[in-house]
A tleap script that builds the chain and sets N, CA, C and O, in Angstrom:
source leaprc.protein.ff14SB
mol = sequence {
  NMET ILE ALA ILE GLN LEU PHE GLY LEU VAL
  ILE GLY LEU SER ALA VAL TYR PHE SER HIE
  LEU TYR TYR LYS LYS ALA GLU PHE ASN LYS
  ALA GLU PHE ILE PHE TRP LEU ALA VAL TRP
  ILE GLY PHE ILE ILE VAL SER VAL PHE PRO
  GLN ILE THR ALA PRO LEU THR THR TYR LEU
  HIE LEU SER ARG PRO MET ASP LEU VAL MET
  ILE LEU SER PHE ILE PHE LEU PHE SER LEU
  SER PHE ARG ASN TYR ILE SER THR LYS LYS
  GLN GLY ARG TRP ILE GLU LYS ILE VAL ARG
  GLU LEU SER MET LYS GLY ALA LYS LYS LYS
  PHE ASP CILE
}
set mol.1.N position { 46.184 4.510 -46.890 }
set mol.1.CA position { 46.877 3.343 -46.306 }
set mol.1.C position { 46.620 2.668 -44.921 }
set mol.1.O position { 46.839 3.339 -43.912 }
set mol.2.N position { 46.163 1.369 -44.806 }
set mol.2.CA position { 45.717 1.528 -43.557 }
set mol.2.C position { 46.712 0.054 -42.923 }
set mol.2.O position { 46.979 -0.947 -43.588 }
set mol.3.N position { 47.116 0.318 -41.475 }
set mol.3.CA position { 47.879 0.218 -40.535 }
set mol.3.C position { 48.798 -1.433 -41.024 }
set mol.3.O position { 49.989 -1.651 -40.805 }
set mol.4.N position { 48.120 -2.092 -41.496 }
set mol.4.CA position { 48.808 -3.011 -41.809 }
set mol.4.C position { 49.715 -3.294 -42.338 }
set mol.4.O position { 50.717 -3.946 -42.046 }
set mol.5.N position { 49.052 -2.305 -43.969 }
set mol.5.CA position { 50.104 -2.119 -45.238 }
set mol.5.C position { 51.350 -1.052 -44.956 }
set mol.5.O position { 52.289 -0.814 -45.716 }
set mol.6.N position { 51.096 -0.495 -43.683 }
set mol.6.CA position { 52.351 0.408 -43.703 }
set mol.6.C position { 53.259 -0.412 -42.702 }
set mol.6.O position { 54.418 0.003 -42.727 }
set mol.7.N position { 53.067 -1.378 -41.898 }
set mol.7.CA position { 53.569 -2.365 -40.987 }
set mol.7.C position { 54.404 -3.363 -42.026 }
set mol.7.O position { 55.415 -3.865 -41.533 }
set mol.8.N position { 54.054 -3.765 -43.626 }
set mol.8.CA position { 54.044 -4.509 -44.056 }
set mol.8.C position { 55.222 -3.651 -44.461 }
set mol.8.O position { 56.333 -3.969 -44.038 }
set mol.9.N position { 55.064 -2.452 -45.344 }
set mol.9.CA position { 56.117 -2.042 -45.855 }
set mol.9.C position { 57.209 -1.421 -45.065 }
set mol.9.O position { 58.126 -0.963 -45.747 }
set mol.10.N position { 57.344 -1.267 -43.375 }
set mol.10.CA position { 58.174 -0.921 -42.656 }
set mol.10.C position { 58.818 -2.178 -42.497 }
set mol.10.O position { 59.991 -2.154 -42.124 }
set mol.11.N position { 58.320 -3.170 -42.691 }
set mol.11.CA position { 59.054 -4.705 -42.813 }
set mol.11.C position { 59.612 -5.102 -43.556 }
set mol.11.O position { 60.687 -5.690 -43.443 }
set mol.12.N position { 58.848 -4.812 -44.766 }
set mol.12.CA position { 59.954 -5.269 -46.588 }
set mol.12.C position { 61.245 -4.258 -46.430 }
set mol.12.O position { 62.424 -4.603 -46.506 }
set mol.13.N position { 60.587 -2.505 -46.116 }
set mol.13.CA position { 62.125 -1.982 -46.391 }
set mol.13.C position { 62.784 -2.750 -45.073 }
set mol.13.O position { 63.808 -3.285 -45.496 }
set mol.14.N position { 62.685 -2.937 -44.137 }
set mol.14.CA position { 64.065 -3.222 -42.991 }
set mol.14.C position { 64.728 -4.301 -43.885 }
set mol.14.O position { 65.855 -4.515 -44.330 }
set mol.15.N position { 63.605 -4.834 -43.937 }
set mol.15.CA position { 64.143 -6.091 -44.475 }
set mol.15.C position { 64.930 -6.326 -45.842 }
set mol.15.O position { 65.260 -7.481 -46.113 }
set mol.16.N position { 65.194 -5.455 -46.575 }
set mol.16.CA position { 65.794 -5.004 -47.925 }
set mol.16.C position { 67.118 -3.896 -47.188 }
set mol.16.O position { 68.175 -3.607 -47.749 }
set mol.17.N position { 66.815 -3.579 -46.257 }
set mol.17.CA position { 68.257 -2.677 -45.765 }
set mol.17.C position { 69.195 -3.764 -45.027 }
set mol.17.O position { 70.409 -3.558 -45.030 }
set mol.18.N position { 68.738 -4.774 -44.472 }
set mol.18.CA position { 69.586 -5.630 -43.689 }
set mol.18.C position { 69.895 -7.028 -44.690 }
set mol.18.O position { 70.799 -7.831 -44.460 }
set mol.19.N position { 68.782 -7.128 -46.023 }
set mol.19.CA position { 69.968 -7.685 -47.241 }
set mol.19.C position { 70.958 -7.083 -47.530 }
set mol.19.O position { 72.034 -7.677 -47.593 }
set mol.20.N position { 70.860 -5.828 -47.768 }
set mol.20.CA position { 72.312 -5.079 -48.478 }
set mol.20.C position { 73.067 -4.575 -47.276 }
set mol.20.O position { 74.056 -3.875 -47.492 }
set mol.21.N position { 72.688 -4.873 -45.919 }
set mol.21.CA position { 73.930 -4.871 -44.953 }
set mol.21.C position { 74.964 -5.914 -44.951 }
set mol.21.O position { 76.189 -5.939 -44.829 }
set mol.22.N position { 73.622 -7.125 -45.208 }
set mol.22.CA position { 74.621 -8.883 -45.052 }
set mol.22.C position { 75.725 -8.970 -45.847 }
set mol.22.O position { 76.866 -9.300 -45.524 }
set mol.23.N position { 74.978 -8.403 -47.720 }
set mol.23.CA position { 75.744 -8.547 -48.747 }
set mol.23.C position { 76.909 -7.754 -48.599 }
set mol.23.O position { 77.965 -8.375 -48.471 }
set mol.24.N position { 76.958 -6.121 -48.588 }
set mol.24.CA position { 77.838 -5.138 -47.984 }
set mol.24.C position { 79.229 -6.214 -47.068 }
set mol.24.O position { 80.418 -6.142 -47.376 }
set mol.25.N position { 78.704 -7.078 -46.019 }
set mol.25.CA position { 79.641 -7.623 -44.879 }
set mol.25.C position { 79.752 -9.114 -45.602 }
set mol.25.O position { 80.033 -10.084 -44.898 }
set mol.26.N position { 79.485 -9.299 -47.268 }
set mol.26.CA position { 80.038 -10.162 -47.434 }
set mol.26.C position { 79.790 -11.535 -46.728 }
set mol.26.O position { 80.658 -12.361 -46.444 }
set mol.27.N position { 78.422 -11.629 -46.494 }
set mol.27.CA position { 78.000 -12.525 -45.374 }
set mol.27.C position { 76.410 -13.152 -46.338 }
set mol.27.O position { 75.813 -14.155 -45.948 }
set mol.28.N position { 76.058 -12.534 -47.290 }
set mol.28.CA position { 75.186 -12.880 -48.875 }
set mol.28.C position { 76.358 -13.011 -49.960 }
set mol.28.O position { 77.269 -12.184 -49.948 }
set mol.29.N position { 76.338 -13.927 -50.786 }
set mol.29.CA position { 77.220 -13.543 -51.972 }
set mol.29.C position { 76.043 -12.460 -53.404 }
set mol.29.O position { 75.000 -11.812 -53.311 }
set mol.30.N position { 76.706 -12.700 -54.210 }
set mol.30.CA position { 75.394 -11.847 -54.993 }
set mol.30.C position { 74.275 -12.171 -55.473 }
set mol.30.O position { 73.423 -11.303 -55.660 }
set mol.31.N position { 74.002 -13.736 -55.830 }
set mol.31.CA position { 73.030 -14.414 -55.835 }
set mol.31.C position { 72.122 -14.005 -54.923 }
set mol.31.O position { 71.196 -13.260 -55.244 }
set mol.32.N position { 72.382 -14.670 -53.099 }
set mol.32.CA position { 71.185 -14.471 -52.315 }
set mol.32.C position { 70.923 -13.502 -52.313 }
set mol.32.O position { 69.711 -13.316 -52.421 }
set mol.33.N position { 71.829 -12.222 -52.192 }
set mol.33.CA position { 71.005 -10.968 -52.213 }
set mol.33.C position { 70.233 -10.714 -53.461 }
set mol.33.O position { 69.034 -10.650 -53.190 }
set mol.34.N position { 70.473 -10.548 -54.706 }
set mol.34.CA position { 68.728 -10.784 -55.531 }
set mol.34.C position { 68.183 -11.718 -54.847 }
set mol.34.O position { 67.284 -11.262 -54.140 }
set mol.35.N position { 68.331 -12.849 -54.741 }
set mol.35.CA position { 67.279 -13.665 -54.168 }
set mol.35.C position { 66.356 -12.940 -53.553 }
set mol.35.O position { 65.160 -12.916 -53.846 }
set mol.36.N position { 67.090 -12.119 -52.377 }
set mol.36.CA position { 66.343 -11.623 -51.086 }
set mol.36.C position { 65.532 -10.527 -51.595 }
set mol.36.O position { 64.303 -10.467 -51.625 }
set mol.37.N position { 66.385 -9.669 -51.991 }
set mol.37.CA position { 65.951 -8.445 -52.869 }
set mol.37.C position { 64.580 -8.779 -53.488 }
set mol.37.O position { 63.498 -8.306 -53.143 }
set mol.38.N position { 64.812 -9.654 -54.438 }
set mol.38.CA position { 63.359 -10.161 -55.024 }
set mol.38.C position { 62.270 -10.221 -54.573 }
set mol.38.O position { 61.249 -9.627 -54.920 }
set mol.39.N position { 62.531 -11.346 -53.331 }
set mol.39.CA position { 61.868 -11.883 -52.368 }
set mol.39.C position { 61.091 -10.778 -51.779 }
set mol.39.O position { 59.886 -10.667 -52.007 }
set mol.40.N position { 61.836 -9.838 -50.919 }
set mol.40.CA position { 61.386 -8.560 -50.368 }
set mol.40.C position { 61.035 -7.750 -51.112 }
set mol.40.O position { 59.885 -7.342 -50.953 }
set mol.41.N position { 61.611 -7.342 -51.900 }
set mol.41.CA position { 60.408 -6.520 -53.069 }
set mol.41.C position { 59.387 -6.766 -53.607 }
set mol.41.O position { 58.746 -5.855 -54.131 }
set mol.42.N position { 58.898 -8.214 -53.633 }
set mol.42.CA position { 57.727 -8.736 -53.932 }
set mol.42.C position { 56.555 -8.784 -52.744 }
set mol.42.O position { 55.335 -8.716 -52.888 }
set mol.43.N position { 57.289 -8.916 -51.597 }
set mol.43.CA position { 56.547 -8.682 -50.355 }
set mol.43.C position { 56.035 -7.243 -49.856 }
set mol.43.O position { 54.993 -6.961 -49.265 }
set mol.44.N position { 57.016 -6.481 -50.247 }
set mol.44.CA position { 56.837 -4.798 -50.316 }
set mol.44.C position { 55.064 -4.538 -51.553 }
set mol.44.O position { 53.986 -3.956 -51.422 }
set mol.45.N position { 55.501 -5.079 -52.242 }
set mol.45.CA position { 54.371 -4.969 -53.526 }
set mol.45.C position { 53.404 -5.188 -53.451 }
set mol.45.O position { 52.463 -4.398 -53.527 }
set mol.46.N position { 53.351 -7.103 -53.167 }
set mol.46.CA position { 51.710 -7.209 -52.145 }
set mol.46.C position { 51.237 -6.824 -50.703 }
set mol.46.O position { 50.195 -7.227 -50.186 }
set mol.47.N position { 52.086 -6.049 -50.173 }
set mol.47.CA position { 51.655 -5.165 -49.154 }
set mol.47.C position { 51.144 -4.328 -49.467 }
set mol.47.O position { 50.042 -4.182 -48.938 }
set mol.48.N position { 51.479 -3.515 -50.249 }
set mol.48.CA position { 51.022 -1.786 -50.271 }
set mol.48.C position { 49.888 -2.378 -51.033 }
set mol.48.O position { 48.840 -2.250 -50.400 }
set mol.49.N position { 49.707 -3.115 -52.424 }
set mol.49.CA position { 49.392 -3.181 -53.894 }
set mol.49.C position { 48.398 -4.364 -53.227 }
set mol.49.O position { 48.962 -5.198 -53.934 }
set mol.50.N position { 47.173 -5.369 -52.306 }
set mol.50.CA position { 47.422 -6.200 -52.739 }
set mol.50.C position { 46.006 -6.460 -53.818 }
set mol.50.O position { 45.554 -7.596 -53.963 }
set mol.51.N position { 45.683 -5.817 -54.197 }
set mol.51.CA position { 44.637 -5.388 -55.336 }
set mol.51.C position { 45.334 -6.267 -56.451 }
set mol.51.O position { 44.518 -7.098 -56.851 }
set mol.52.N position { 46.309 -6.358 -56.966 }
set mol.52.CA position { 47.032 -6.970 -58.240 }
set mol.52.C position { 47.042 -8.635 -57.765 }
set mol.52.O position { 46.949 -9.525 -58.610 }
set mol.53.N position { 47.122 -8.815 -56.836 }
set mol.53.CA position { 47.286 -10.533 -56.663 }
set mol.53.C position { 45.698 -11.171 -57.060 }
set mol.53.O position { 45.762 -12.351 -57.404 }
set mol.54.N position { 43.868 -10.403 -57.066 }
set mol.54.CA position { 42.950 -10.546 -57.348 }
set mol.54.C position { 43.030 -11.520 -57.965 }
set mol.54.O position { 42.921 -12.597 -57.380 }
set mol.55.N position { 43.276 -11.462 -59.530 }
set mol.55.CA position { 43.502 -12.669 -60.504 }
set mol.55.C position { 43.944 -13.701 -60.145 }
set mol.55.O position { 43.182 -14.641 -60.367 }
set mol.56.N position { 45.083 -14.016 -59.561 }
set mol.56.CA position { 45.377 -15.082 -58.990 }
set mol.56.C position { 44.676 -15.919 -57.714 }
set mol.56.O position { 44.698 -17.057 -57.245 }
set mol.57.N position { 44.069 -14.685 -57.467 }
set mol.57.CA position { 43.531 -15.285 -56.198 }
set mol.57.C position { 41.599 -15.708 -56.485 }
set mol.57.O position { 40.879 -16.433 -55.800 }
set mol.58.N position { 41.354 -15.134 -57.399 }
set mol.58.CA position { 40.472 -15.450 -57.775 }
set mol.58.C position { 40.248 -16.632 -58.661 }
set mol.58.O position { 39.233 -17.321 -58.561 }
set mol.59.N position { 40.973 -16.811 -59.323 }
set mol.59.CA position { 41.503 -18.355 -60.393 }
set mol.59.C position { 41.763 -19.077 -59.172 }
set mol.59.O position { 41.137 -20.090 -59.483 }
set mol.60.N position { 42.079 -19.255 -58.355 }
set mol.60.CA position { 42.754 -20.208 -57.151 }
set mol.60.C position { 41.512 -20.258 -56.288 }
set mol.60.O position { 41.399 -21.237 -55.550 }
set mol.61.N position { 40.563 -19.330 -56.281 }
set mol.61.CA position { 39.353 -19.501 -55.579 }
set mol.61.C position { 39.592 -19.890 -53.838 }
set mol.61.O position { 39.278 -20.757 -53.021 }
set mol.62.N position { 40.473 -18.426 -53.942 }
set mol.62.CA position { 40.367 -17.614 -52.561 }
set mol.62.C position { 39.946 -16.450 -52.355 }
set mol.62.O position { 39.921 -15.522 -53.163 }
set mol.63.N position { 39.619 -16.459 -51.328 }
set mol.63.CA position { 38.708 -15.041 -50.791 }
set mol.63.C position { 39.477 -13.939 -50.748 }
set mol.63.O position { 38.834 -12.964 -51.139 }
set mol.64.N position { 40.835 -13.619 -50.366 }
set mol.64.CA position { 41.487 -12.077 -50.133 }
set mol.64.C position { 42.913 -12.737 -49.935 }
set mol.64.O position { 43.248 -13.832 -49.482 }
set mol.65.N position { 43.585 -11.726 -50.413 }
set mol.65.CA position { 44.921 -11.689 -51.317 }
set mol.65.C position { 45.807 -13.044 -50.179 }
set mol.65.O position { 46.326 -14.150 -50.332 }
set mol.66.N position { 45.464 -11.806 -48.752 }
set mol.66.CA position { 46.264 -12.362 -47.618 }
set mol.66.C position { 45.976 -13.700 -47.635 }
set mol.66.O position { 47.062 -14.275 -47.713 }
set mol.67.N position { 44.831 -14.731 -47.596 }
set mol.67.CA position { 45.052 -16.012 -47.827 }
set mol.67.C position { 46.104 -16.688 -48.434 }
set mol.67.O position { 46.615 -17.736 -48.038 }
set mol.68.N position { 46.552 -15.711 -49.904 }
set mol.68.CA position { 47.599 -15.900 -51.216 }
set mol.68.C position { 48.778 -16.064 -50.511 }
set mol.68.O position { 49.441 -17.090 -50.668 }
set mol.69.N position { 49.237 -14.912 -49.517 }
set mol.69.CA position { 50.094 -14.524 -48.994 }
set mol.69.C position { 50.559 -15.618 -47.822 }
set mol.69.O position { 51.667 -16.135 -47.678 }
set mol.70.N position { 49.717 -15.744 -47.276 }
set mol.70.CA position { 50.066 -16.985 -46.284 }
set mol.70.C position { 50.580 -17.889 -46.968 }
set mol.70.O position { 51.753 -18.110 -47.268 }
set mol.71.N position { 49.484 -18.492 -47.244 }
set mol.71.CA position { 49.845 -20.071 -48.466 }
set mol.71.C position { 50.919 -19.898 -48.774 }
set mol.71.O position { 51.732 -20.709 -48.329 }
set mol.72.N position { 51.448 -18.750 -49.691 }
set mol.72.CA position { 52.898 -18.810 -50.164 }
set mol.72.C position { 54.075 -18.790 -49.368 }
set mol.72.O position { 55.180 -19.091 -49.818 }
set mol.73.N position { 53.801 -18.344 -47.867 }
set mol.73.CA position { 54.704 -18.133 -46.870 }
set mol.73.C position { 54.988 -19.500 -46.335 }
set mol.73.O position { 56.129 -19.942 -46.199 }
set mol.74.N position { 53.586 -20.328 -45.956 }
set mol.74.CA position { 53.802 -21.541 -45.401 }
set mol.74.C position { 55.009 -22.034 -46.236 }
set mol.74.O position { 56.164 -22.136 -45.825 }
set mol.75.N position { 54.569 -22.314 -47.434 }
set mol.75.CA position { 55.331 -23.018 -48.609 }
set mol.75.C position { 56.398 -22.471 -48.564 }
set mol.75.O position { 57.083 -23.480 -48.397 }
set mol.76.N position { 57.267 -21.475 -48.583 }
set mol.76.CA position { 58.471 -20.614 -48.470 }
set mol.76.C position { 59.234 -21.302 -46.972 }
set mol.76.O position { 60.361 -21.796 -46.951 }
set mol.77.N position { 58.640 -21.225 -46.214 }
set mol.77.CA position { 59.222 -21.491 -45.180 }
set mol.77.C position { 58.939 -22.950 -44.849 }
set mol.77.O position { 59.467 -23.101 -43.747 }
set mol.78.N position { 58.434 -24.005 -45.183 }
set mol.78.CA position { 58.886 -25.557 -45.221 }
set mol.78.C position { 59.802 -25.828 -45.812 }
set mol.78.O position { 60.527 -26.714 -45.361 }
set mol.79.N position { 60.200 -25.062 -47.282 }
set mol.79.CA position { 61.309 -25.230 -48.364 }
set mol.79.C position { 62.551 -24.735 -47.496 }
set mol.79.O position { 63.538 -25.407 -47.197 }
set mol.80.N position { 62.338 -23.680 -47.228 }
set mol.80.CA position { 63.585 -23.463 -45.738 }
set mol.80.C position { 64.062 -23.960 -45.124 }
set mol.80.O position { 65.292 -23.954 -45.161 }
set mol.81.N position { 63.143 -24.918 -43.896 }
set mol.81.CA position { 63.567 -25.809 -43.038 }
set mol.81.C position { 63.524 -27.317 -43.715 }
set mol.81.O position { 63.584 -28.364 -43.070 }
set mol.82.N position { 63.436 -27.234 -44.800 }
set mol.82.CA position { 63.661 -28.678 -45.323 }
set mol.82.C position { 65.209 -28.506 -45.730 }
set mol.82.O position { 66.023 -29.357 -45.373 }
set mol.83.N position { 65.527 -27.585 -46.351 }
set mol.83.CA position { 67.020 -27.259 -47.123 }
set mol.83.C position { 67.894 -27.037 -45.781 }
set mol.83.O position { 69.028 -27.497 -45.654 }
set mol.84.N position { 67.127 -26.162 -44.651 }
set mol.84.CA position { 68.020 -26.242 -43.381 }
set mol.84.C position { 68.052 -27.756 -43.078 }
set mol.84.O position { 68.906 -28.257 -43.810 }
set mol.85.N position { 67.641 -28.410 -42.528 }
set mol.85.CA position { 67.609 -29.888 -42.394 }
set mol.85.C position { 68.463 -30.657 -43.183 }
set mol.85.O position { 69.111 -31.546 -42.630 }
set mol.86.N position { 68.568 -30.475 -44.324 }
set mol.86.CA position { 69.327 -31.190 -45.102 }
set mol.86.C position { 70.898 -30.615 -44.721 }
set mol.86.O position { 71.877 -31.272 -44.365 }
set mol.87.N position { 70.767 -29.147 -44.928 }
set mol.87.CA position { 71.968 -28.905 -44.211 }
set mol.87.C position { 72.598 -29.474 -43.177 }
set mol.87.O position { 73.568 -30.231 -43.207 }
set mol.88.N position { 71.913 -29.013 -42.137 }
set mol.88.CA position { 72.243 -29.437 -40.728 }
set mol.88.C position { 72.742 -31.141 -40.864 }
set mol.88.O position { 73.528 -31.540 -40.004 }
set mol.89.N position { 72.285 -32.106 -41.926 }
set mol.89.CA position { 72.867 -33.619 -41.638 }
set mol.89.C position { 74.316 -33.453 -42.037 }
set mol.89.O position { 75.389 -33.869 -41.601 }
set mol.90.N position { 73.722 -32.284 -43.557 }
set mol.90.CA position { 75.394 -32.641 -44.440 }
set mol.90.C position { 76.605 -32.239 -43.325 }
set mol.90.O position { 77.630 -32.880 -43.093 }
set mol.91.N position { 76.126 -30.890 -42.672 }
set mol.91.CA position { 77.260 -30.726 -41.722 }
set mol.91.C position { 77.595 -31.817 -40.653 }
set mol.91.O position { 78.720 -32.196 -40.328 }
set mol.92.N position { 76.630 -32.159 -40.268 }
set mol.92.CA position { 76.667 -33.249 -38.499 }
set mol.92.C position { 77.868 -34.198 -39.503 }
set mol.92.O position { 79.039 -34.098 -39.140 }
set mol.93.N position { 77.623 -34.924 -40.500 }
set mol.93.CA position { 77.855 -36.043 -41.057 }
set mol.93.C position { 79.699 -35.438 -41.665 }
set mol.93.O position { 80.596 -36.267 -41.821 }
set mol.94.N position { 79.877 -34.199 -41.871 }
set mol.94.CA position { 81.000 -33.797 -42.426 }
set mol.94.C position { 82.067 -33.498 -41.062 }
set mol.94.O position { 83.285 -33.458 -41.235 }
set mol.95.N position { 81.614 -33.353 -40.081 }
set mol.95.CA position { 82.312 -32.755 -38.723 }
set mol.95.C position { 82.269 -34.431 -38.013 }
set mol.95.O position { 83.202 -34.832 -37.316 }
set mol.96.N position { 81.575 -34.919 -38.187 }
set mol.96.CA position { 81.819 -36.241 -37.905 }
set mol.96.C position { 82.849 -37.389 -38.421 }
set mol.96.O position { 83.596 -38.067 -37.716 }
set mol.97.N position { 82.706 -37.429 -39.739 }
set mol.97.CA position { 83.888 -38.078 -40.184 }
set mol.97.C position { 85.247 -36.713 -40.021 }
set mol.97.O position { 86.323 -37.231 -40.316 }
set mol.98.N position { 85.391 -35.473 -39.713 }
set mol.98.CA position { 86.677 -35.126 -39.168 }
set mol.98.C position { 87.032 -35.371 -37.805 }
set mol.98.O position { 88.138 -35.455 -37.270 }
set mol.99.N position { 86.058 -35.454 -37.426 }
set mol.99.CA position { 86.578 -36.094 -35.663 }
set mol.99.C position { 86.930 -37.308 -35.487 }
set mol.99.O position { 87.587 -37.627 -34.496 }
set mol.100.N position { 86.420 -38.497 -36.744 }
set mol.100.CA position { 86.751 -40.110 -36.738 }
set mol.100.C position { 88.251 -39.619 -37.371 }
set mol.100.O position { 89.149 -39.853 -36.563 }
set mol.101.N position { 88.631 -39.121 -38.372 }
set mol.101.CA position { 89.571 -39.133 -38.876 }
set mol.101.C position { 90.782 -38.485 -38.010 }
set mol.101.O position { 91.949 -38.711 -38.329 }
set mol.102.N position { 90.466 -37.713 -36.963 }
set mol.102.CA position { 91.571 -37.199 -36.282 }
set mol.102.C position { 92.031 -37.779 -34.935 }
set mol.102.O position { 92.980 -37.345 -34.282 }
set mol.103.N position { 91.290 -38.750 -34.621 }
set mol.103.CA position { 90.780 -39.221 -33.802 }
set mol.103.C position { 91.653 -40.554 -33.674 }
set mol.103.O position { 92.300 -41.104 -32.783 }
set mol.104.N position { 91.331 -40.806 -35.069 }
set mol.104.CA position { 92.264 -42.159 -35.753 }
set mol.104.C position { 93.485 -41.879 -35.890 }
set mol.104.O position { 94.308 -42.766 -35.667 }
set mol.105.N position { 93.911 -40.587 -36.288 }
set mol.105.CA position { 95.444 -40.588 -36.268 }
set mol.105.C position { 95.907 -40.158 -34.611 }
set mol.105.O position { 97.034 -40.536 -34.290 }
set mol.106.N position { 95.211 -39.498 -33.701 }
set mol.106.CA position { 95.338 -39.509 -32.446 }
set mol.106.C position { 95.969 -40.981 -31.912 }
set mol.106.O position { 97.113 -41.108 -31.477 }
set mol.107.N position { 94.776 -42.281 -32.064 }
set mol.107.CA position { 95.531 -43.351 -31.544 }
set mol.107.C position { 96.006 -44.070 -32.265 }
set mol.107.O position { 95.652 -45.200 -31.930 }
set mol.108.N position { 96.722 -44.108 -33.224 }
set mol.108.CA position { 97.479 -44.090 -33.684 }
set mol.108.C position { 99.332 -43.948 -33.733 }
set mol.108.O position { 100.262 -44.744 -33.865 }
set mol.109.N position { 99.163 -42.157 -33.503 }
set mol.109.CA position { 100.152 -42.038 -32.794 }
set mol.109.C position { 100.704 -42.244 -31.399 }
set mol.109.O position { 101.868 -42.372 -31.019 }
set mol.110.N position { 99.390 -42.240 -30.641 }
set mol.110.CA position { 99.564 -43.040 -29.130 }
set mol.110.C position { 99.992 -44.554 -28.832 }
set mol.110.O position { 100.608 -44.949 -27.842 }
set mol.111.N position { 99.458 -45.422 -30.071 }
set mol.111.CA position { 100.084 -46.232 -29.741 }
set mol.111.C position { 101.307 -47.002 -30.660 }
set mol.111.O position { 101.809 -48.057 -30.272 }
set mol.112.N position { 101.642 -46.452 -31.697 }
set mol.112.CA position { 103.021 -46.373 -32.610 }
set mol.112.C position { 104.076 -45.877 -31.767 }
set mol.112.O position { 104.139 -44.664 -31.566 }
set mol.113.N position { 104.895 -46.642 -31.261 }
set mol.113.CA position { 106.544 -46.453 -30.136 }
set mol.113.C position { 107.856 -46.267 -31.264 }
set mol.113.O position { 109.008 -46.128 -30.853 }
savepdb mol mol.pdb
quit
């Protein structure tokens, strides 16, 4: 096992541990835990046995399994970034609505005599 595979294994096992920890602290629900568990187990398998991606890398005309991992990682990161952006915008609108409602209630109380 080369050093990068060992490093990938350690990172993957650490991530599985932290996912389990967040699930036990109720910061992840069951679906989120299963999703992240599948992602990290897939990461571990591809890190330790990169040759299993050979048929897919050949079909996609990629030279190395690492190229496939990098492409999938970028797609995954861009997807998460977009989802995070949308979530933040929704929360911003929700907070703005609440602040407006509270300020209008305060203004009505101030001017009602």
